[in-house]
C-alpha positions, 0 to 999 in steps of 0.5 A, a space after each residue: 402888737 407883741 403884747 403877751 410875748 416874753 423875752 428872756 435869756 435861755 440856757 437849757 438843753 431843751 430850749 437850745 434844741 427848740 432853737 434848732 427846730 426854729 431854724 428849720 421852721 423859719 428858713 426851711 427844711 431844705 436849708 442844710 446850713 443849720 447851727 447845731 444845739 452845741 453852738 447854742 450851748 457853747 455860746 451860752 457857756 462862753 459869755 455870748 447871748 441866747 435869747 428867746 421870745 415866748 408866747 406862754 410856753 411856746 418859743 416863737 423867736 430867738 437871737 444868737 450872739 457870740 463874743 467878738 474882739 477887735 483891736 481890744 474892743 469887746 463886742 457882740 456879733 449877733 449871728 442869727 435872729 429868727 421869728 416864726 412867720 405867724 409872729 412877724 410884723 408884730 414887733 417881736 424882732 424889735 423886742 429881741 434886739 432891745 432886750 439884747 441891747 439892755 443885756 449888752 449894756 448891763 455887761 459893759 458892752 457898747 457895740 453889737 454887730 451883725 451881717 445882712 444881705 444888702 438886697 433885703 431892703 426891708 431888713 435894711 430899713 429895720 436895721 438902719 432906720 428903726 434901730 439906728 445902726 450904720 454900715 461901713 463895711 461890705 463883705 463880698 461872698 462872706 459865706 461862699 455859695 450855700 445850700 440855702 434856697 434863700 441865697 439862690 446860688 448867688 454870692 453871699 455878699 453882706 453889709 456889716 451893721 454896727 449898733 453903737 448902743 448908747 450913741 445919740 443916734 441909736 437912742 433917738 431911733 429906739 425911742 422913735 424920735 428919729 424922722 425917716 431919712 429922705 436925703 443924704 450926700 450919696 445914695 445907692 438905688 434899688 429898683 422897684 422890681 427887685 422883689 419880683 425878680 427874686 421870685 423869677 429872674 435870678 440873673 437880674 438879681 445878680 446884676 443888681 447885686 454886682 452893681 450894689 457891690 461896686 457902689 458900696 465898695 466905692 463909697 465905703 472907700 471914701 469913708 462914707 457910711 450907710 445911715 438909712 433907707 429911703 422908700 420912694 413913691 414908685 416902690 423903689 428904695 435907696 440906701 442913703 450915705 454920708 461921711 463917717 466924720 459926721 458921727 
C-alpha cells in the first residue's frame, strides 16, 4: 500500500524545517510542544536518526531518534514518528520503523525504545503485535501537563516500548509470521467506549487511565511484560502480559 513511497535518511536544513512543518500538520497548530529544527540538526550531528518518508519530492512522514545510554548499553530512543493523515493506514509508519531497524543494526545497535500513551490502543497493537516490541516499564505523567489538545489536560502517562531488533520475537513479527495473541497469564482490559469517551467525557478517560496505571504498575512489579494486544468481539481490547523469564 506504500508503493511509491521512498524512505531515506535526511540531513539538510530544508528537510529539517519540513519536519517542523510536519509536526504542525500532524498534531495541529494549537500544539505548542513542537520540536524546533535545531533539535533535528543536533540529532543528525550526534549519531541519532532523522528519517523521512517521501512521495516524489513531498515529505509525508518522518522519524526522529536520539542516542541513549543505560548501564553501558547504547540504544536509540525514538522520540517522534509522524505521518500525514492522508498517508496513514498505508504502511508508511511501518516502513519508517523497518528502515530505522535496518539502520540501527548496520551501526551495531540492537535496541530501540520509545514511549506511547497506554490509552492509544491502536498504537499499542502496532507496537506490540506488528513490530514485536514489549513493555516492562510504566512512567506516570512523564512530560507533565502539556499544551497539546491531544492530551486533554490529563497526566502524560507512558509505556516504554522495547524493540529488541534481532530477537526471534521481532523477526517473526516483522516477517508477519507471528499469530495474533489471544491469551496470556494476565490481562488489562480497556472498555469499548474508550474512543467515544475521548471525544466527550474526559472524566471517564481519567478513570480508565488511573485504573490502567495501577494495573500496569502491579504487573510490572511482579516482573511481567506486556507482549500483545487482543481485540475482543464486543469492541473492547486488552493488553496481554506474561512473565519476563519467558523471553
